[in-house]
Phi, psi and omega in degrees: 000321182298319182299317179294319178296320178297315181300309182297313183293321181296321177297320180294317180297313181298331179276002176092013181274163176259142179235158170245123190211157178278142178238190177282359174237257182256174175292140184231159169265133184219166176194176174297119184287358176258359184260102185299319181297316179295319179298318179296325176298320179296317177303318180294316179300315182282352183054046186247135176298140184286003173277349178258100185291162180247159182274164185234142175258140171228169184256003179168178183293333179293322176287322179304319182302330182290343187241009177227147175298319177204149176265115180299140179304324180298328179294316179301316179297316179298316181295321180294332184255002181293136179254357177212168179306132185229123174263130177247132175268113185259147170282162171073045178291149177205162174062023178241163175304138184305325181295347180266346183263124180294165181303330180274007178085009182265165176210143176269124181228138175238134172276112186282148175250355182291129183300319179298310181297317180299315179293322178297316179295319179295318183289321181277331185070014183240148170289152184235133175296143174221104177231145185306145185277069181202169172285141181306131180093343177274166180297134177286130180291131181278344177207167186305318184298345181266359181283130183289147181306321181300323177290315180302321183282342186274344180264166181277334181207136175253117181296135182278338183297129174068018177296331182273358181295127181254009177282121179291123181273156179242148176291164181283164167290150176233125181231133179253133174250119180282160179307326180278356179102353179297139181251133176236126176273116181270318176219117183296000000 
């Protein structure tokens, strides 16, 4: 079933559609992170100001390199020692939809370990937006059953994979690396 879901979902993403999907943390709303129109639709669904950027998933450092001017050495060290999903806010974002890049030129990116997400990223060859499946400011749903009907109805496709999972998911750690190399832990 996962292979069929990856095939179907990847076609939708490449065509500019929005998906609701399971990640290595919580359920997310996603799209091709290089498609500005799709990214703007997510901002509207979440009722979120476009000054608050959203994070992006990639499947490894080779994909990460395509969306950053340079990968800081400190980031590699952090990723190698991470014991849970870790989102790093990197300086020098590039090749992404403008709405994902913060005013200071940074972007939050997580290398996903989730098998579904990894296969989806490999099949599309595109980075994928991953933002919690909720209206901005509301509680993030820890599992599929907690996602509100309005969110379910606002996307083009709801992935069937892992909808029955009752394990409450947790958000990732968030660490920011400044251009000079200073590290700030935003969420442990």
